[in-house]
N, C-alpha and C positions, 0 to 999 in steps of 0.2 A: 233445440229443445233440452240440451244439457244446461244452457244459460238460463233458461226459463226455469228450469227446476233448481238450480243452484240460488237463484235469486228469491224463489218463493221460499226455500228453506231460511235463507239469511232474514229474510223478513220476520218468519216465525218465531227465530230464535231470540231477535232482538225484543220481540214483545213479552218473553219469558221475565221471571223475576231473577236477577242474577245472585249468585252466591259464590263463596271460595275464591276470592280474589287473588289469593296468593297461591293459587293452584299449581303455576308454573313456577318450578323450583329456584330460578334465578332471574332477577329483573333486568340484567344486561348479560347478553351473551356475545362472545367475541370469537370471529373465525378470520382465515385469511382467504384470500382470493384461490379459488380451485379445490378448497378444502371441503370439509365436511362437519356440520355441527348437528347435536342433537337437542332437541327442546323437549326436556323430560318435566313430567308432572309428578304431583303426589296424589294422584287419583288411584283410588283403591279399586281393582277390577271387581265388577259386580257380576250377581248370578247370571244377569240376563243382558245381553248386548243393550248398548245404547239406543234410545230412539233415533237420536241425530246428533253427529259430532262435526264441527266445522273448524277449520283453520281459516284466518283471514290476514291479509297484509295491508297495513295502511288504512285499514277501515273499510276498503272497497273492493280489494282484488281477493277473490277467492283462490287459495291454495288447494284445499280440499274439502269437499262437503259429503259426507259420508252416512247413508242411512240405509237402505235394501241396497242402493247402488252408490258408486264413487263418482263424484264428480269433480275431476282435477283441472286445476287453471291450465292453459295453455302454456305458461312460462315456467310449470313445474312438472311438466310430463317428464318420465324418466328421471326425476330428481329427487323424488320423495319417497319415504317410507312410513306409514303409519300404524301404530301399535292401536289397534281399535278397543282394546282393553283398558287401556290407561290414558289414551289421547297422545302419548309421545310421539313426536314428529322428527323425522331423519330428515334434512336438507342437504343436499349433495352440490358439488361443483359450484362454490359460491362466486357471485359476481357483485360488483358494486351495485348494481340495481338491487341487490337484496337487501342494502341496508335500509332499516326502518323497524316499524311496530309490527309484532305479530299478536293475534288474539284468538284464543281458544274458547270455543262454546260449546258444552255439552250439555244434551238433555238425556238424563237417565230415566229409567221406569219409575214411576211413582215418587219422584223425589225432585228437588228443587233443582232449576238449572245451574250449572256449574260454569263460572267463567273466569279467565285469566289473562294477562296480557305480558309481555315481555318485548325488549327490544335487541336487535340483533345490529352488531357492528362488524363490516366487513373490512379488514385491513389489507392492505396492498402488500404483497410479499414481492421484494425487490430480486430480481434476476442477478446471476453473478456478472460482474463487470468484466469487459475486455480491455486490456491495455498493451498497445503494441510498442516494444522495446526499440530504440533506433539501432539501425545496423550500420551506420557509417562511422567513421572514426570520429571520436569526439576528442578535440584537442584543447587543453586548458587555455582559457584567455582568447580563443579564437571562435570556437563553435557554439552556436545556442541550440537550443533543443525543446521542443514541445512534446510533453506526455498528454495523451488523451484517454480519458476515463469513460468510457461508453456503456451504457446500460440500455436495455431493451424495455419498451413500454413504459412503465411509471417512472418518473423523474425522481429520483431520491436525493436526500441529502448525501453530499460528498465531503469526504475528509482526507487531506493528504499527509503522509508520515514518511520520515526517512530514517532508517535504521532504527524504528521503533519509536521515534520522537516527532510530535506535530510540527508541520512547516507552516511558517507564517511569511507574509509579504516582506521582501526587504530590497535591497539594490539589485539583486539578482533574480530572486523568485516572484513570479507575478501569477495571478488566478484569473481565468477568465470563463464566461459562459456557465456561470453558476457552479464554479469550481470544477467543472467538466475538464477544463485544460490547465496544466501546469505548464508556465514556460520558465526555463532557466537561461539566463542569458547575461555574461558568458558562463561556459561551465567551469568548475574548477575541481582540481583533484580531490578536494574533500567530498564531491558530488559522488564518487566512486561507491557503489554500494547497492542496497536495496530500497527501493521506492515502493510506498504501498498506497492505493487508491481504496478507502472504505466507503461502503453505500451503505445506507441503512433506512429503514422504515421503522414503524411503531411495532411490526412483527416480527423482522428478521435483520440479519447484518451479513453482508458478503464481501469480499477481499480480491482485488487484482494486485499483482506484482509485478514488476519490473527491476532487474538488476543490470547495471552497465559499470565499465571503468572508463575513466576519463585520462587521456594520455597526456604527459606532461614531459617538461625537461628537455635538455638537462640543466640541472642547477649549476652554480659555480663548482667547479672540481675542487676537491682537497687532495693535497699531494703530501704524503708521507715519506721521510728519508729515514733509511735503516742502514747502519747505525746512525743516528742523529748526529754525530761528530764524524767527520769524513778525514782521514789522514791520507797523504799521498802515499802511493803503492799499496793502498788496501782497497777492498772491494766496497761499493755502496750500491744501494737499491733505492729506486725513487718510485713509489706507487701512487697511482692516480684512481680517485675515484668520484663518482657524481650521482646524486639521485636522479633518476630517471625512468619512466615508462612509455614504450619498452626500454631495455636496458641499453645504455649508451654504449658508442663504439669511441676508441681513444687513439690519438697519435701525438708525438712528441717531436717537439722543434728544438734544435740546438745549432747555432751558428750555420743556419741553412741547411742543416741536415734533418731529415724527417724519419721518426721510427714509429711504427704502428704497433698498438697493444697498450694496455694501462699500466704494464711495469716496464722501468727503463733500468737496466743493470749496466754497472761499468766495474768490469773486472779489476782493474789496478788504477785509481785515480792519478792523473798525471796533470802538470800545469795546464795543458791543454784543454782538460776535462773540466775545468772550472769555469764558472760564468752561470748564465741565466738559461734554465730551461723551462719551456712553455709545453702545458698539457692542454690539448683540446679535446673535449667530449663532443659528440654528436649523435643527435637521435634521428634516425633515418625517417621516422613516420612524421615526428612533428617538424623536420626540417631546420631545427634549430641546434646552434653550437655555443658552447660556453668554454672559455680558457682561463687558465690561471699560471702564474709564473713562480718558480722557485730558484732562488739563488744559492748554487753549489760553491761552497768555500773549503779551503783548507783550514780544519780547525787547528792544524799544529802551527801554523805561520805565526801566531802570537807569541807562542812559546819560543820558536826558534829566533824570532825577533829579540825577545827578552834575553834568549842567552847570548847572543851576538853584542848586545849593549853590555852585559855583564862583563864579558871577556874583555872588550874595549876599554871598559872603565878599568879594570884591574891592571891593564897593561899602562893605562895613563898613570895609575897610582905608584907604579914601580918604576917609572921613567923610563920605560921602552918605547914609549910613544912619542 
């Protein structure tokens, strides 16, 4: 019965003389899925209720036809509110099926039929993406990792960034599955920091974040001698350092003797202390080691040699030698 009444009214309205083509305030209305839009009109409320008022979708589907009773299309039950004095229509819980053209026809008392059309564009709203950070140790030059940017529903455009800068494909960075997957092979210490996956639609923008650190080293140790010139019977300190994450442990080797720690201290330098000292740095997580040598010499030896030669020369000159 409702369908017959609706169809009869629509036929009646279509026979009228149309006027007020711009009665709906906008030619194109945009809204996001799940949201609400309002089709507003420029119609001035009349002293008497309209004889009939109807909204239709894409020319054939009844949204609502209002006379002395309201006939609402099945797709619009509990989704619309109609202002019967102006014809304005509220449409709730938008879906992609709501994309299309909407037509309003009003038959007032003793006046010409009023008609207007507009289009609705329903934009997809992307959900917040998820990205699981790696939980295993990432070791420079050894480990590869894939980051996955997953989004429910609509498949949006994805863009990857590292520390605020866009990422592009190169020898280590590759993108797969429509930018859903970022592959890093192998990881480098410069990868330590924050990775972003940005997803977007015409309507909104969302971001997922992942921060991790890459373990590396140790690099070749650097040995510093203090003081730089070591004399016999004076103290000297050898300090060893190496860039490493996590921090490296150190040991020294001298003439088959091993001493642990980054600092090697000699209280009184003797001839037996002179020679090559080797510092080795070790990273317990990466399992790597690196070594450097340092030759400890007697800085006063050249001076003593020069003094001896001078004494010898004087003795020769005076004829004592």
